TORBABA-639884 format. One record per residue (C-alpha): residue number from 0; z, x, y. Coordinates in Angstrom, 2 decimals. Example, Ala and Ser with C-alpha at 12.3 -4.5 7.8 and 13.67 -1.06 7.14 Angstrom:
<atoms>
<atom seq="0" c3="7.80" c1="12.30" c2="-4.50"/>
<atom seq="1" c3="7.14" c1="13.67" c2="-1.06"/>
</atoms>
This chain:
<atoms>
<atom seq="0" c3="10.57" c1="-43.98" c2="44.53"/>
<atom seq="1" c3="10.92" c1="-40.99" c2="46.89"/>
<atom seq="2" c3="11.55" c1="-41.78" c2="50.45"/>
<atom seq="3" c3="8.81" c1="-40.70" c2="52.88"/>
<atom seq="4" c3="9.52" c1="-37.46" c2="54.76"/>
<atom seq="5" c3="9.83" c1="-37.76" c2="58.46"/>
<atom seq="6" c3="6.92" c1="-36.34" c2="60.41"/>
<atom seq="7" c3="9.13" c1="-33.94" c2="62.35"/>
<atom seq="8" c3="10.56" c1="-32.48" c2="59.15"/>
<atom seq="9" c3="7.07" c1="-32.11" c2="57.66"/>
<atom seq="10" c3="5.79" c1="-30.36" c2="60.79"/>
<atom seq="11" c3="8.78" c1="-28.02" c2="60.71"/>
<atom seq="12" c3="8.06" c1="-27.17" c2="57.09"/>
<atom seq="13" c3="4.44" c1="-26.47" c2="57.95"/>
<atom seq="14" c3="5.50" c1="-24.19" c2="60.77"/>
<atom seq="15" c3="7.89" c1="-22.39" c2="58.47"/>
<atom seq="16" c3="5.20" c1="-22.01" c2="55.83"/>
<atom seq="17" c3="2.82" c1="-20.66" c2="58.43"/>
<atom seq="18" c3="5.46" c1="-18.20" c2="59.63"/>
<atom seq="19" c3="6.17" c1="-17.05" c2="56.08"/>
<atom seq="20" c3="2.47" c1="-16.73" c2="55.39"/>
<atom seq="21" c3="1.98" c1="-14.68" c2="58.54"/>
<atom seq="22" c3="5.00" c1="-12.53" c2="57.68"/>
<atom seq="23" c3="3.67" c1="-11.93" c2="54.17"/>
<atom seq="24" c3="0.25" c1="-11.09" c2="55.57"/>
<atom seq="25" c3="1.83" c1="-8.65" c2="58.05"/>
<atom seq="26" c3="3.89" c1="-7.04" c2="55.31"/>
<atom seq="27" c3="0.81" c1="-6.86" c2="53.06"/>
<atom seq="28" c3="-1.18" c1="-5.27" c2="55.89"/>
<atom seq="29" c3="1.69" c1="-2.88" c2="56.55"/>
<atom seq="30" c3="1.82" c1="-2.02" c2="52.84"/>
<atom seq="31" c3="-1.94" c1="-1.41" c2="52.75"/>
<atom seq="32" c3="-1.66" c1="0.73" c2="55.87"/>
<atom seq="33" c3="1.20" c1="2.74" c2="54.35"/>
<atom seq="34" c3="-0.71" c1="3.13" c2="51.10"/>
<atom seq="35" c3="-3.80" c1="4.31" c2="52.95"/>
<atom seq="36" c3="-1.69" c1="6.77" c2="54.94"/>
<atom seq="37" c3="-0.07" c1="8.09" c2="51.75"/>
<atom seq="38" c3="-3.46" c1="8.46" c2="50.07"/>
<atom seq="39" c3="-4.82" c1="10.29" c2="53.10"/>
<atom seq="40" c3="-1.76" c1="12.55" c2="53.17"/>
<atom seq="41" c3="-2.13" c1="13.19" c2="49.44"/>
<atom seq="42" c3="-5.82" c1="14.01" c2="49.89"/>
<atom seq="43" c3="-4.97" c1="16.40" c2="52.72"/>
<atom seq="44" c3="-2.29" c1="17.98" c2="50.54"/>
<atom seq="45" c3="-4.76" c1="18.40" c2="47.69"/>
<atom seq="46" c3="-7.34" c1="19.94" c2="50.04"/>
<atom seq="47" c3="-4.68" c1="22.25" c2="51.49"/>
<atom seq="48" c3="-3.43" c1="23.21" c2="48.03"/>
<atom seq="49" c3="-7.00" c1="23.86" c2="46.87"/>
<atom seq="50" c3="-7.57" c1="26.10" c2="49.87"/>
<atom seq="51" c3="-4.30" c1="27.92" c2="49.18"/>
<atom seq="52" c3="-5.33" c1="28.43" c2="45.56"/>
<atom seq="53" c3="-8.71" c1="29.75" c2="46.69"/>
<atom seq="54" c3="-7.06" c1="32.16" c2="49.11"/>
<atom seq="55" c3="-4.57" c1="33.22" c2="46.43"/>
<atom seq="56" c3="-7.37" c1="33.85" c2="43.94"/>
<atom seq="57" c3="-9.19" c1="35.90" c2="46.57"/>
<atom seq="58" c3="-6.01" c1="37.88" c2="47.27"/>
<atom seq="59" c3="-5.51" c1="38.47" c2="43.54"/>
<atom seq="60" c3="-9.10" c1="39.69" c2="43.18"/>
<atom seq="61" c3="-8.68" c1="42.04" c2="46.15"/>
<atom seq="62" c3="-5.36" c1="43.28" c2="44.78"/>
<atom seq="63" c3="-6.91" c1="43.88" c2="41.35"/>
<atom seq="64" c3="-9.81" c1="45.77" c2="42.94"/>
<atom seq="65" c3="-7.36" c1="47.84" c2="45.00"/>
<atom seq="66" c3="-5.29" c1="48.63" c2="41.90"/>
<atom seq="67" c3="-8.39" c1="49.80" c2="40.02"/>
<atom seq="68" c3="-9.47" c1="51.88" c2="43.00"/>
<atom seq="69" c3="-6.00" c1="53.42" c2="43.39"/>
<atom seq="70" c3="-5.73" c1="54.15" c2="39.66"/>
<atom seq="71" c3="-9.16" c1="55.78" c2="39.61"/>
<atom seq="72" c3="-8.42" c1="57.87" c2="42.70"/>
<atom seq="73" c3="-5.00" c1="58.87" c2="41.36"/>
<atom seq="74" c3="-6.54" c1="59.97" c2="38.04"/>
<atom seq="75" c3="-9.18" c1="61.96" c2="39.92"/>
<atom seq="76" c3="-6.59" c1="63.69" c2="42.12"/>
<atom seq="77" c3="-4.41" c1="64.37" c2="39.07"/>
<atom seq="78" c3="-7.37" c1="66.01" c2="37.35"/>
<atom seq="79" c3="-7.97" c1="68.14" c2="40.42"/>
<atom seq="80" c3="-4.33" c1="69.22" c2="40.37"/>
<atom seq="81" c3="-4.59" c1="70.11" c2="36.68"/>
<atom seq="82" c3="-7.69" c1="72.19" c2="37.36"/>
<atom seq="83" c3="-5.83" c1="74.04" c2="40.14"/>
<atom seq="84" c3="-2.88" c1="74.85" c2="37.90"/>
<atom seq="85" c3="-5.01" c1="76.11" c2="35.01"/>
<atom seq="86" c3="-3.11" c1="76.74" c2="31.79"/>
<atom seq="87" c3="0.16" c1="75.58" c2="33.33"/>
<atom seq="88" c3="-1.28" c1="72.07" c2="33.70"/>
<atom seq="89" c3="-0.50" c1="71.30" c2="30.06"/>
<atom seq="90" c3="3.10" c1="70.66" c2="31.07"/>
<atom seq="91" c3="2.05" c1="67.93" c2="33.49"/>
<atom seq="92" c3="0.94" c1="65.41" c2="30.89"/>
<atom seq="93" c3="-0.68" c1="62.15" c2="31.93"/>
<atom seq="94" c3="-0.75" c1="60.84" c2="35.51"/>
<atom seq="95" c3="2.53" c1="59.13" c2="36.48"/>
<atom seq="96" c3="2.61" c1="55.35" c2="36.76"/>
<atom seq="97" c3="3.35" c1="53.40" c2="39.94"/>
<atom seq="98" c3="6.91" c1="53.64" c2="41.24"/>
<atom seq="99" c3="8.82" c1="50.37" c2="41.43"/>
<atom seq="100" c3="10.36" c1="51.11" c2="44.83"/>
<atom seq="101" c3="7.21" c1="52.60" c2="46.36"/>
<atom seq="102" c3="6.38" c1="51.43" c2="49.87"/>
<atom seq="103" c3="3.45" c1="51.94" c2="52.18"/>
<atom seq="104" c3="-0.29" c1="51.65" c2="51.89"/>
<atom seq="105" c3="-1.41" c1="53.36" c2="48.66"/>
<atom seq="106" c3="-4.78" c1="54.21" c2="50.22"/>
<atom seq="107" c3="-3.05" c1="56.16" c2="52.99"/>
<atom seq="108" c3="-0.76" c1="57.86" c2="50.49"/>
<atom seq="109" c3="-3.70" c1="58.93" c2="48.35"/>
<atom seq="110" c3="-5.49" c1="60.17" c2="51.44"/>
<atom seq="111" c3="-2.48" c1="62.33" c2="52.22"/>
<atom seq="112" c3="-2.51" c1="63.74" c2="48.68"/>
<atom seq="113" c3="-6.23" c1="64.44" c2="48.96"/>
<atom seq="114" c3="-5.76" c1="66.27" c2="52.25"/>
<atom seq="115" c3="-2.88" c1="68.26" c2="50.74"/>
<atom seq="116" c3="-5.07" c1="69.33" c2="47.82"/>
<atom seq="117" c3="-7.86" c1="70.24" c2="50.21"/>
<atom seq="118" c3="-5.47" c1="72.47" c2="52.16"/>
<atom seq="119" c3="-4.27" c1="74.14" c2="48.99"/>
<atom seq="120" c3="-5.75" c1="77.58" c2="48.53"/>
<atom seq="121" c3="-8.52" c1="77.66" c2="45.98"/>
<atom seq="122" c3="-7.82" c1="80.02" c2="43.09"/>
<atom seq="123" c3="-9.22" c1="83.43" c2="43.90"/>
<atom seq="124" c3="-10.10" c1="86.44" c2="41.83"/>
<atom seq="125" c3="-7.49" c1="88.66" c2="40.27"/>
<atom seq="126" c3="-6.38" c1="91.43" c2="42.63"/>
<atom seq="127" c3="-7.19" c1="95.06" c2="41.94"/>
<atom seq="128" c3="-3.53" c1="95.77" c2="41.18"/>
<atom seq="129" c3="-3.91" c1="94.12" c2="37.77"/>
<atom seq="130" c3="-6.78" c1="96.36" c2="36.69"/>
<atom seq="131" c3="-4.46" c1="98.40" c2="34.43"/>
<atom seq="132" c3="-3.40" c1="95.20" c2="32.68"/>
<atom seq="133" c3="-7.02" c1="94.18" c2="32.29"/>
<atom seq="134" c3="-7.80" c1="97.59" c2="30.84"/>
<atom seq="135" c3="-4.94" c1="97.16" c2="28.39"/>
<atom seq="136" c3="-6.41" c1="93.82" c2="27.37"/>
<atom seq="137" c3="-9.74" c1="95.47" c2="26.64"/>
<atom seq="138" c3="-8.09" c1="98.36" c2="24.79"/>
<atom seq="139" c3="-5.92" c1="96.00" c2="22.75"/>
<atom seq="140" c3="-8.88" c1="93.82" c2="21.78"/>
<atom seq="141" c3="-10.94" c1="96.83" c2="20.66"/>
<atom seq="142" c3="-8.06" c1="98.32" c2="18.70"/>
<atom seq="143" c3="-7.37" c1="95.03" c2="16.97"/>
<atom seq="144" c3="-11.04" c1="94.65" c2="16.04"/>
<atom seq="145" c3="-11.18" c1="98.23" c2="14.83"/>
<atom seq="146" c3="-8.10" c1="97.67" c2="12.67"/>
<atom seq="147" c3="-9.71" c1="94.60" c2="11.12"/>
<atom seq="148" c3="-12.90" c1="96.57" c2="10.53"/>
<atom seq="149" c3="-10.96" c1="99.42" c2="8.96"/>
<atom seq="150" c3="-9.23" c1="96.97" c2="6.64"/>
<atom seq="151" c3="-12.59" c1="95.46" c2="5.67"/>
<atom seq="152" c3="-14.04" c1="98.93" c2="4.99"/>
<atom seq="153" c3="-11.04" c1="99.82" c2="2.85"/>
<atom seq="154" c3="-11.49" c1="96.68" c2="0.81"/>
<atom seq="155" c3="-15.20" c1="97.45" c2="0.46"/>
<atom seq="156" c3="-14.50" c1="100.97" c2="-0.78"/>
<atom seq="157" c3="-12.13" c1="99.66" c2="-3.43"/>
<atom seq="158" c3="-14.57" c1="96.96" c2="-4.52"/>
<atom seq="159" c3="-17.85" c1="97.08" c2="-6.27"/>
<atom seq="160" c3="-21.11" c1="95.23" c2="-6.18"/>
<atom seq="161" c3="-22.13" c1="93.32" c2="-3.11"/>
<atom seq="162" c3="-18.71" c1="93.65" c2="-1.45"/>
<atom seq="163" c3="-19.05" c1="97.41" c2="-1.36"/>
<atom seq="164" c3="-22.25" c1="96.96" c2="0.68"/>
<atom seq="165" c3="-21.45" c1="93.87" c2="2.74"/>
<atom seq="166" c3="-17.90" c1="94.60" c2="3.88"/>
<atom seq="167" c3="-18.74" c1="97.87" c2="5.69"/>
<atom seq="168" c3="-21.49" c1="96.04" c2="7.59"/>
<atom seq="169" c3="-19.07" c1="93.25" c2="8.46"/>
<atom seq="170" c3="-16.49" c1="95.83" c2="9.52"/>
<atom seq="171" c3="-19.01" c1="97.43" c2="11.90"/>
<atom seq="172" c3="-19.89" c1="94.05" c2="13.43"/>
<atom seq="173" c3="-16.20" c1="93.21" c2="13.95"/>
<atom seq="174" c3="-15.59" c1="96.59" c2="15.54"/>
<atom seq="175" c3="-18.51" c1="96.21" c2="17.93"/>
<atom seq="176" c3="-17.27" c1="92.76" c2="18.97"/>
<atom seq="177" c3="-13.88" c1="94.28" c2="19.83"/>
<atom seq="178" c3="-14.48" c1="94.63" c2="23.60"/>
<atom seq="179" c3="-15.13" c1="90.89" c2="23.83"/>
<atom seq="180" c3="-11.79" c1="90.10" c2="22.21"/>
<atom seq="181" c3="-10.02" c1="91.54" c2="25.23"/>
<atom seq="182" c3="-11.37" c1="88.74" c2="27.39"/>
<atom seq="183" c3="-9.01" c1="86.24" c2="25.72"/>
<atom seq="184" c3="-5.76" c1="87.85" c2="26.93"/>
<atom seq="185" c3="-7.45" c1="88.63" c2="30.26"/>
<atom seq="186" c3="-8.16" c1="84.91" c2="30.68"/>
<atom seq="187" c3="-4.53" c1="84.11" c2="29.90"/>
<atom seq="188" c3="-3.47" c1="86.64" c2="32.53"/>
<atom seq="189" c3="-5.74" c1="85.04" c2="35.10"/>
<atom seq="190" c3="-4.44" c1="81.54" c2="34.30"/>
<atom seq="191" c3="-0.84" c1="82.65" c2="34.67"/>
<atom seq="192" c3="-1.64" c1="84.02" c2="38.11"/>
<atom seq="193" c3="-3.62" c1="80.87" c2="39.02"/>
<atom seq="194" c3="-6.76" c1="82.95" c2="39.53"/>
<atom seq="195" c3="-10.26" c1="82.99" c2="38.14"/>
<atom seq="196" c3="-11.61" c1="85.60" c2="35.78"/>
<atom seq="197" c3="-14.41" c1="86.83" c2="38.01"/>
<atom seq="198" c3="-17.08" c1="89.48" c2="37.43"/>
<atom seq="199" c3="-14.89" c1="92.47" c2="38.36"/>
<atom seq="200" c3="-12.03" c1="91.63" c2="35.96"/>
<atom seq="201" c3="-14.55" c1="90.95" c2="33.20"/>
<atom seq="202" c3="-16.31" c1="94.28" c2="33.80"/>
<atom seq="203" c3="-12.97" c1="96.16" c2="33.82"/>
<atom seq="204" c3="-11.90" c1="94.52" c2="30.57"/>
<atom seq="205" c3="-15.23" c1="95.04" c2="28.79"/>
<atom seq="206" c3="-15.58" c1="98.62" c2="30.03"/>
<atom seq="207" c3="-12.09" c1="99.56" c2="28.82"/>
<atom seq="208" c3="-12.76" c1="97.91" c2="25.47"/>
<atom seq="209" c3="-16.17" c1="99.53" c2="25.12"/>
<atom seq="210" c3="-14.82" c1="103.00" c2="25.87"/>
<atom seq="211" c3="-12.00" c1="102.43" c2="23.38"/>
<atom seq="212" c3="-14.44" c1="101.30" c2="20.69"/>
<atom seq="213" c3="-16.66" c1="104.33" c2="21.29"/>
<atom seq="214" c3="-13.66" c1="106.66" c2="21.13"/>
<atom seq="215" c3="-12.39" c1="105.08" c2="17.91"/>
<atom seq="216" c3="-15.80" c1="105.28" c2="16.26"/>
<atom seq="217" c3="-16.25" c1="108.87" c2="17.43"/>
<atom seq="218" c3="-12.85" c1="110.05" c2="16.27"/>
<atom seq="219" c3="-12.91" c1="108.10" c2="13.04"/>
<atom seq="220" c3="-12.92" c1="110.32" c2="9.91"/>
<atom seq="221" c3="-16.23" c1="110.41" c2="8.13"/>
</atoms>
C-alpha cells in the first residue's frame, strides 16, 4: 500500500497547483488580450486600406476625367490651328500624343496654347497687290472652259445625229461656266497666303473671267 502523504507536502502541492493555475490563467488572459489587440489592429488596417482604396479610386476617376478633358481640349485647339493654317494644315496630321517627359499642369499648358491662338492674327482678305494674279486666275479659268467648249463643238461638227445638236449646247454651257472655274486657283492662292477669299477677290476673279469669256465669244469665228 502507498504511504500517506504528509500534510505539509500536500499543502505545498496545492499551493503549487494554485500558482500554476493562476499563471496559466494570466497567460490565457494575456493571450486573449494580445489576440484582441491584433484583431483590433487588423480591423483598423482593413478600414485604413479600404479608405486608401476609396481615395485611390476617386483619384483615378478624377485623373480619367482630366485626361478626357485634356484630350478633348487638345483636339479642339488642334482643329483651330488647322483652320488657321488652311490648306497647309494637311501636313500636320493628327494631334500629337502626350509627351513622356512632360511636366506641369496640363490645364495651364492648354490655357497658354488657347491664349496664343487667340493672339494669333485672324486670316484677313487678300491684299490688293494680288489682284493681277486673281485676274489671271479668272482669265485662265475662262480660257480653259472655252478650249473645252471648242473641243466639244469640233466633235459635234464631225458627228451626226443627236451629238451634232447636243455637243454645241454643252460647249456653250461649259464656256459660260468658265469664269467660275477661276475661283478654284484663286482659293488655292488665298490658302497659300493664309487669307480668306473675300468678296473683292471673288469679284476681281469673276470679272476678269467674264470679260475674257465675252471677248472669246465675240472674237470667235462664226
